[in-house]
C-alpha positions as CSV (number, residue, x, y, z in Angstrom):
1,M,0.0,0.0,0.0
2,E,2.8,2.4,0.9
3,R,4.6,1.7,-2.3
4,N,1.5,2.4,-4.3
5,K,0.9,5.7,-2.5
6,R,4.5,6.8,-3.2
7,K,4.1,5.9,-6.9
8,G,0.9,7.9,-6.9
9,K,2.6,10.9,-5.4
10,K,5.4,10.8,-8.0
11,K,2.8,10.7,-10.8
12,V,1.0,13.7,-9.4
13,L,4.2,15.7,-9.1
14,D,5.2,14.8,-12.7
15,K,1.8,16.0,-13.9
16,A,2.0,19.2,-11.8
17,I,4.9,20.6,-14.0
18,P,4.5,19.4,-17.5
19,A,7.6,19.5,-19.8
20,Y,5.9,21.9,-22.2
21,R,5.4,24.5,-19.4
22,L,9.1,24.4,-18.6
23,K,9.9,25.0,-22.3
24,V,7.5,27.9,-22.4
25,A,9.0,29.4,-19.3
26,S,12.5,29.0,-20.7
27,K,11.5,30.7,-23.9
28,I,9.9,33.6,-22.0
29,M,13.1,34.0,-19.9
30,I,15.2,34.0,-23.0
31,I,13.0,36.7,-24.7
32,V,13.0,38.9,-21.6
33,F,16.8,38.6,-21.3
34,A,17.2,39.4,-25.0
35,L,15.0,42.5,-24.6
36,L,17.0,43.6,-21.6
37,I,20.2,43.3,-23.7
38,V,18.7,45.3,-26.5
39,R,17.5,48.0,-24.1
40,I,20.9,48.3,-22.5
41,G,22.6,48.5,-25.9
42,F,20.1,51.2,-27.0
43,I,20.8,53.3,-23.9
44,Q,24.5,52.9,-24.2
45,F,25.1,53.3,-27.9
46,V,22.1,55.3,-29.1
47,Q,21.2,57.5,-26.1
48,G,24.7,57.5,-24.5
49,A,25.9,60.8,-25.8
50,E,22.7,62.6,-25.0
51,L,22.4,61.2,-21.5
52,K,26.1,62.1,-20.8
53,E,25.5,65.6,-22.0
54,L,22.4,66.0,-19.7
55,A,24.4,64.7,-16.8
56,S,27.2,67.1,-17.5
57,R,24.7,70.0,-17.6
58,Q,23.3,69.0,-14.2
59,Q,26.7,68.8,-12.7
60,T,28.3,71.9,-14.2
61,L,25.8,74.3,-15.6
62,N,22.9,74.6,-13.3
63,K,24.4,76.7,-10.5
64,I,22.9,79.3,-8.3
65,I,24.8,82.6,-8.7
66,S,24.6,85.3,-6.1
67,P,23.7,88.7,-7.5
68,K,26.1,91.7,-7.1
69,R,25.4,93.2,-3.6
70,G,24.1,96.7,-3.6
71,A,26.4,99.6,-2.7
72,I,26.2,101.7,0.5
73,Y,26.7,105.5,0.1
74,D,27.1,108.3,2.5
75,A,25.1,111.6,2.5
76,N,27.4,113.0,-0.2
77,G,27.0,110.1,-2.5
78,K,30.4,108.6,-1.9
79,A,30.5,104.8,-1.8
80,L,31.4,103.3,1.6
81,A,30.8,99.7,0.5
82,M,30.6,98.3,-3.0
83,S,30.9,95.0,-4.9
84,A,33.0,94.0,-7.8
85,S,32.8,91.1,-10.2
86,V,35.1,88.2,-9.5
87,D,35.0,84.5,-10.3
88,T,34.8,81.1,-8.6
89,I,36.8,78.2,-9.9
90,T,35.3,74.7,-9.8
91,I,36.3,71.4,-11.4
92,N,34.6,68.2,-12.5
93,P,37.0,65.4,-11.5
94,S,35.4,62.8,-13.8
95,K,36.6,64.9,-16.8
96,F,40.2,64.1,-15.9
97,I,39.8,60.3,-16.2
98,V,41.1,59.0,-19.6
99,K,39.2,56.0,-20.8
100,E,40.1,53.1,-23.1
101,S,39.6,53.8,-26.8
102,K,40.2,51.5,-29.7
103,S,40.1,54.4,-32.2
104,K,42.8,56.2,-30.3
105,N,44.8,53.1,-29.6
106,I,44.5,53.6,-25.8
107,D,44.4,50.4,-23.8
108,E,43.7,50.0,-20.1
109,T,47.3,50.5,-19.0
110,T,47.8,53.5,-21.2
111,A,44.5,55.0,-20.0
112,K,45.6,54.7,-16.3
113,Y,49.0,56.3,-17.1
114,K,47.4,59.2,-19.0
115,T,44.9,59.7,-16.3
116,I,47.6,60.0,-13.6
117,E,49.6,62.4,-15.9
118,L,46.5,64.6,-16.6
119,Q,45.5,64.8,-13.0
120,E,49.0,65.8,-11.9
121,T,49.2,68.4,-14.6
122,V,45.9,69.9,-13.6
123,A,46.7,69.9,-9.9
124,K,50.1,71.5,-10.5
125,G,48.6,74.2,-12.8
126,L,45.8,75.1,-10.4
127,S,48.0,75.1,-7.3
128,E,50.7,77.4,-9.0
129,I,48.2,79.8,-10.5
130,F,46.2,80.3,-7.2
131,N,49.1,79.6,-4.7
132,L,47.4,76.6,-3.2
133,E,48.8,73.4,-1.7
134,Y,49.5,70.9,-4.5
135,E,48.6,67.8,-2.5
136,T,45.2,69.4,-1.5
137,V,44.4,70.2,-5.1
138,L,45.5,66.8,-6.3
139,A,43.1,65.2,-3.8
140,Q,40.3,67.3,-5.2
141,V,41.2,66.4,-8.8
142,R,41.1,62.7,-7.9
143,S,37.8,63.1,-5.9
144,D,34.7,61.0,-6.6
145,K,32.5,64.0,-6.3
146,S,30.9,65.5,-9.4
147,V,32.0,69.0,-8.5
148,E,34.9,70.4,-6.4
149,T,35.3,74.1,-5.5
150,I,39.0,75.1,-5.9
151,I,38.9,78.7,-5.0
152,K,36.4,81.6,-4.6
153,Q,36.5,85.3,-5.3
154,V,39.3,85.1,-7.9
155,E,40.5,88.4,-9.5
156,K,40.5,88.9,-13.3
157,D,44.3,88.7,-13.7
158,A,44.4,85.2,-12.1
159,V,41.5,84.1,-14.3
160,D,43.3,85.4,-17.4
161,K,46.4,83.3,-16.3
162,L,44.1,80.2,-15.9
163,E,42.5,80.7,-19.3
164,S,46.0,81.0,-21.0
165,W,47.2,77.9,-19.1
166,M,44.2,75.9,-20.3
167,K,44.8,76.9,-23.9
168,E,48.5,76.0,-23.7
169,N,47.7,72.6,-22.2
170,K,44.7,72.0,-24.5
171,I,42.3,71.5,-21.5
172,T,38.8,72.3,-22.9
173,E,36.6,70.8,-20.2
174,G,36.6,69.9,-16.5
175,I,37.6,73.4,-15.2
176,N,34.7,75.9,-14.7
177,I,34.9,79.7,-14.3
178,D,31.7,80.9,-12.7
179,E,30.6,84.5,-12.0
180,D,30.8,85.7,-8.4
181,N,31.3,89.0,-6.6
182,K,33.5,90.4,-3.8
183,R,32.8,93.2,-1.3
184,Y,35.1,96.2,-1.1
185,Y,35.4,99.0,1.5
186,P,37.1,102.0,-0.2
187,Y,37.9,103.7,3.1
188,G,39.1,100.7,4.9
189,N,38.1,100.5,8.5
190,L,36.6,104.0,8.6
191,A,33.2,103.8,10.3
192,S,33.5,100.0,10.0
193,H,31.4,99.6,13.3
194,V,28.5,101.4,11.5
195,I,28.9,100.0,8.0
196,G,29.6,96.5,9.2
197,F,30.9,93.6,7.0
198,T,29.8,90.5,5.1
199,G,30.6,86.8,5.3
200,T,32.1,84.5,2.7
201,D,28.7,84.1,1.0
202,S,28.1,87.9,0.9
203,Q,25.6,87.8,3.7
204,G,25.5,90.9,6.0
205,L,26.9,90.0,9.5
206,Y,27.1,93.4,11.2
207,G,26.0,97.0,11.1
208,I,24.2,98.4,8.0
209,E,25.3,95.3,6.0
210,N,23.2,93.2,8.4
211,K,20.4,95.6,9.1
212,W,19.6,96.1,5.4
213,D,20.8,92.7,4.2
214,S,17.5,91.8,2.5
215,E,17.6,95.0,0.4
216,L,21.4,94.8,-0.4
217,K,21.7,91.1,-1.3
218,G,19.2,91.1,-4.2
219,T,17.8,88.0,-5.7
220,S,19.8,84.9,-6.6
221,R,19.5,83.4,-10.1
222,E,20.4,80.2,-11.8
223,N,23.4,80.2,-14.1
224,C,23.1,78.0,-17.2
225,N,25.9,79.6,-19.2
226,N,29.0,79.3,-17.1
227,R,32.4,79.8,-18.8
228,K,34.7,76.8,-19.2
């Protein structure tokens, strides 16, 4: 009796999963897998350039730029506090990674060597132009972050040096020059306890600068056309 029951159970199990169902399931899995491969290939080879450009825009172009802070005048119309245009230098570390390329005869070993060479060149150039610590800048150039701020409130002469250096070294991307502004006090510390001063982000911290901060700071805007 027990043997007959076991045989009966085996027959029931065999009938529960017919061979044709396994074949159908296998075919469905193959089709789904093939569709996934096609989709991945489409994204990589057809939409790759477009998606890369969109990602680059999000990382480097859409930045909030502070407006030029309003000036403070005395009763005779002389400026006691004023702002001047300067620039902020940022980088995109991913742009300094050289990838393999069959068309350019760059294999994995060559790509690694060229990446190290490019990163060291960029770090040396930035550190010399802006008088920064080389090792600190090199760490930023090798960072995994999408954007690294190198230095803020850079004067025009330093920016001109950077642009000339970029042309000489044929670096067309990865280094961004964004509009910024810097606060100046023509009369130095004269009446500084009344005029006050601003912080690194141009916010009023004391005196008139703080009291009338909402009127002086203006309205921030989104920059979609930063210089590179």
